[in-house]
C-alpha positions in Angstrom: 41.8 267.6 76.2 44.7 266.2 78.3 45.5 262.5 79.5 44.3 263.1 83.0 40.6 264.9 81.8 40.0 261.5 79.7 40.6 259.2 82.7 38.5 261.2 85.0 35.8 260.4 82.1 36.8 257.1 81.6 36.9 255.7 85.1 33.3 257.7 85.5 31.8 255.9 82.9 33.0 252.5 84.3 31.8 253.6 87.7 28.4 254.9 86.4 28.0 251.3 84.4 28.9 249.1 87.2 26.0 251.0 89.6 23.5 250.5 86.8 24.3 246.8 86.6 24.3 246.2 90.3 20.8 248.0 90.6 19.8 246.5 87.6 20.4 243.1 89.2 19.0 244.2 92.5 15.4 245.3 90.6 15.6 241.3 88.9 16.4 239.8 92.3 13.0 240.5 93.6 11.6 239.0 90.5 13.4 236.2 90.1 12.6 235.1 93.5 9.4 235.4 93.2 9.1 233.1 90.1 11.2 230.8 92.1 8.8 230.7 94.7 5.8 229.8 92.6 7.6 227.1 90.3 8.8 225.5 94.4 5.5 223.3 94.9 3.6 221.8 91.7 -0.3 220.4 93.3 -1.0 217.3 90.8 -3.8 215.5 92.1 -4.3 211.6 91.9 -7.6 210.0 90.8 -8.3 206.2 91.4 -10.2 203.2 91.3 -10.1 199.6 91.5 -11.9 196.3 90.8 -14.8 198.0 89.4 -15.7 194.8 88.0 -18.1 195.5 84.7 -20.1 197.5 87.1 -21.5 200.5 84.8 -24.6 200.9 86.1 -25.6 202.0 90.0 -26.5 199.3 92.5 -30.2 198.8 92.6 -31.7 200.9 95.6 -32.5 197.8 97.2 -29.5 196.0 97.3 -29.0 195.9 101.1 -25.1 196.8 101.4 -25.1 199.8 98.5 -28.1 200.8 97.7 -28.2 203.0 94.6 -24.3 203.7 94.7 -22.0 203.3 92.0 -22.0 203.8 88.2 -20.3 204.5 85.6 -21.7 208.0 84.6 -22.1 209.8 88.1 -18.3 208.8 88.2 -17.5 210.6 85.3 -19.6 213.5 86.3 -17.2 213.7 89.7 -14.3 213.2 87.5 -15.0 216.2 85.5 -16.4 218.5 88.5 -12.5 217.8 89.8 -10.6 218.4 86.8 -12.4 221.6 86.6 -11.5 222.3 89.8 -7.7 221.3 90.0 -5.0 222.0 87.2 -3.3 218.7 87.4 -5.0 215.5 87.6 -4.1 211.8 86.1 -6.8 209.5 86.7 -5.9 206.0 87.1 -7.2 202.3 87.8 -5.2 199.5 89.6 -6.9 196.6 87.7 -9.9 194.1 87.3 -11.8 196.3 85.1 -14.1 193.3 83.8 -15.8 191.0 85.4 -18.6 190.6 87.7 -22.0 191.8 85.8 -23.8 190.9 82.4 -21.8 193.4 80.1 -18.9 191.5 80.8 -20.7 188.3 79.4 -22.2 189.9 76.6 -19.6 192.4 75.1 -16.6 190.6 76.7 -14.9 194.4 78.2 -16.0 196.7 74.8 -18.0 199.4 76.9 -15.9 199.2 79.6 -12.9 200.2 77.7 -15.0 202.6 75.7 -16.3 204.3 78.7 -12.9 204.6 80.7 -11.5 205.9 77.4 -14.3 208.7 76.9 -13.2 209.5 80.8 -9.8 210.0 79.7 -8.2 207.8 82.0 -4.5 208.1 81.7 -3.5 204.7 82.7 -4.3 200.8 84.3 -2.6 198.3 85.3 -4.2 194.3 84.4 -6.3 192.5 87.6 -6.1 188.5 87.7 -10.0 188.9 86.2 -8.9 190.9 83.5 -8.0 187.1 82.2 -11.1 185.9 82.1 -11.9 185.7 78.7 -7.7 184.6 78.2 -5.0 186.6 75.8 -6.9 186.7 73.2 -10.1 188.0 74.2 -8.3 190.4 76.4 -6.2 191.5 73.1 -9.5 192.3 71.1 -10.7 194.8 73.7 -7.2 196.9 73.5 -8.4 199.0 70.7 -10.9 200.7 72.3 -8.8 201.2 75.1 -7.2 204.5 74.9 -5.3 204.4 77.6 -1.6 202.6 78.3 -1.9 199.2 80.4 1.1 199.4 82.4 3.3 196.3 84.0 7.0 195.4 84.9 6.6 192.3 86.8 4.8 190.0 83.8 6.9 188.9 80.9 4.5 189.0 77.8 7.2 188.4 74.8 5.5 185.0 74.1 2.0 185.8 73.9 -0.6 188.0 71.9 0.0 190.7 74.4 3.8 191.2 73.3 3.9 194.8 73.1 1.1 195.9 73.7 2.1 196.7 77.3 4.2 199.3 78.7 6.5 198.6 82.2 6.2 202.5 82.8 5.1 205.8 81.8 6.2 209.2 82.2 3.3 212.3 82.7 4.8 216.1 83.0 2.2 218.0 85.0 3.1 221.9 84.7 7.4 221.3 86.3 6.5 218.0 87.9 7.2 214.9 86.4 5.7 212.0 87.6 6.7 208.4 86.9 4.2 205.7 86.7 5.0 201.5 87.0 2.4 198.8 87.3 2.2 195.3 89.0 0.5 192.6 88.9 -0.8 189.4 91.4 0.8 185.5 90.8 -1.9 184.3 88.0 -1.2 180.6 88.8 -3.4 179.2 91.2 -6.4 182.6 90.4 -6.2 182.4 86.7 -6.8 179.0 84.4 -3.7 178.3 82.9 -5.3 178.3 79.2 -5.9 181.9 79.8 -2.8 183.3 80.8 -0.8 180.8 78.8 2.7 181.9 78.4 2.7 184.8 80.7 5.9 184.7 82.9 5.6 186.2 86.6 8.3 187.8 88.4 8.9 189.0 92.0 6.8 192.2 92.0 9.1 193.8 94.6 12.0 193.5 92.7 10.7 194.6 89.4 9.2 197.8 91.0 12.4 198.3 92.9 14.2 198.6 89.6 11.7 200.5 87.8 11.1 203.1 90.1 15.2 203.9 90.5 15.3 203.9 86.9 12.4 206.1 86.9 14.1 208.8 90.5 17.4 208.5 89.6 17.8 208.6 85.9 14.8 210.1 84.7 14.7 212.5 87.4 11.2 211.9 88.1 9.7 213.9 91.0 7.3 210.8 92.5 6.9 207.6 91.6 3.2 205.6 91.9 2.8 202.2 91.2 -0.5 201.1 90.1 -0.8 197.6 92.1 -3.0 194.4 91.8 -1.1 192.5 94.8 -3.7 193.2 97.5 -3.5 195.6 100.6 -2.4 193.0 102.8 -2.7 189.1 104.0 -2.6 186.7 106.8 -0.1 185.4 105.4 3.5 186.1 103.8 1.8 186.5 100.2 3.1 189.4 98.7 1.0 192.5 99.4 1.1 196.4 98.6 2.2 196.5 102.5 5.3 194.1 101.5 6.2 196.5 98.4 6.2 199.4 100.4 8.5 198.2 102.9 11.0 196.6 100.6 11.4 199.2 97.8 12.9 202.5 98.1 11.6 204.6 95.6 8.3 204.8 95.2 6.2 207.7 97.1 2.3 206.3 96.2 1.0 202.7 96.0 -2.8 202.4 94.4 -3.9 199.4 95.3 -6.5 196.6 94.1 -7.5 193.3 94.0 -8.8 192.9 98.2 -11.4 195.1 97.8 -10.6 196.8 100.7 -11.7 200.1 101.4 -9.4 202.8 103.0 -11.3 205.9 104.0 -8.0 206.8 104.3 -4.5 205.9 103.2 -1.9 203.3 104.8 1.4 205.1 105.2 4.4 203.0 106.0 8.4 203.7 105.8 10.2 202.2 103.1 14.0 200.7 103.0 15.3 204.4 103.2 13.0 205.2 106.1 11.0 207.8 104.0 7.2 207.5 103.6 5.0 205.6 101.3 1.3 206.4 100.6 -1.0 203.4 100.4 -4.5 203.5 98.8 -7.4 201.4 97.5 -11.1 202.2 97.3 -12.8 199.2 97.8 -14.7 197.9 94.8 -17.4 197.9 92.1 -17.0 202.1 91.3 -19.0 202.8 94.9 -15.8 205.1 95.7 -13.4 207.9 93.9 -10.2 207.9 95.6 -8.5 211.2 95.6 -5.1 212.2 96.3 -3.7 215.5 96.7 -0.2 215.8 95.9 1.9 219.1 97.0 5.9 218.0 94.9 8.6 220.5 96.1 11.3 220.1 92.7 13.8 220.8 95.0 14.1 217.3 96.8 11.9 218.0 99.9 9.7 215.1 101.1 6.0 215.1 99.3 3.1 216.3 101.2 -0.2 214.6 100.6 -3.7 214.9 101.5 -5.8 212.0 100.4 -9.7 211.4 100.8 -12.8 208.8 99.0 -15.4 210.3 97.3 -18.4 207.8 97.5 -20.1 208.0 94.0 -23.9 208.2 94.5 -27.1 210.1 92.6 -25.8 213.6 93.9 -23.2 213.4 91.7 
């Protein structure tokens, strides 16, 4: 076989290999593009309560304001229904789980924590009334809570609560990474000193901003949610959820409590970086369940929110 013939054969093989590789790349490209498009947005549904205050039963039908509303069994039924409809769901509470009915006076919080655990709450923060039986009383109830308590602006190190809470928690839903932090109201003046003992309070805005920055920049979270028991707003300069939203940079959603504010639609505020922060709160006593649908882009674009509140009634 001549050298010219061998050269032509080798040239033909190389050209065929290049053509095949190019065809394979073109064939794979549409499939990859479709796969990437499917990964581009993850929908996560946030369900939330606040200030349920030991209201395990519905209000009586003769109640002048909340006739027949609420009830933890109905709430559980509604949560189950939403979980059956949505793929990625997180259930949170923004504090003041205790105090308000004889259930707390008789059992100290045990049924509240047990039923929330059965409902599979993902996390909660602590409200001022959760200390009404003192630190000892709260710690005794912790074994009945199968969900974490999150707070980053209380220092519990010199109390029995040391090591029993978390400053943040990360949840992975689909391809989305959600960081959750918690902040609480100043206890002095709201809670008897003997009930909160040596808990140290720190500026919630500073602490929340530090934790949220860490979650966004270091942990690469796609969204940061803050469970807040600061209160929605005040006529004074007292720190509120509005202050928290406007004076931080990395929080996307604030799920609030403490002021028992019924927000039928979320309040949208601009943060220090000019980005939108959603503030939500659903009153008190388990009368409503908040639902926030978050469409989270995984490539740095803004999150799209759709929010509603659902009244808990006998039809759940």
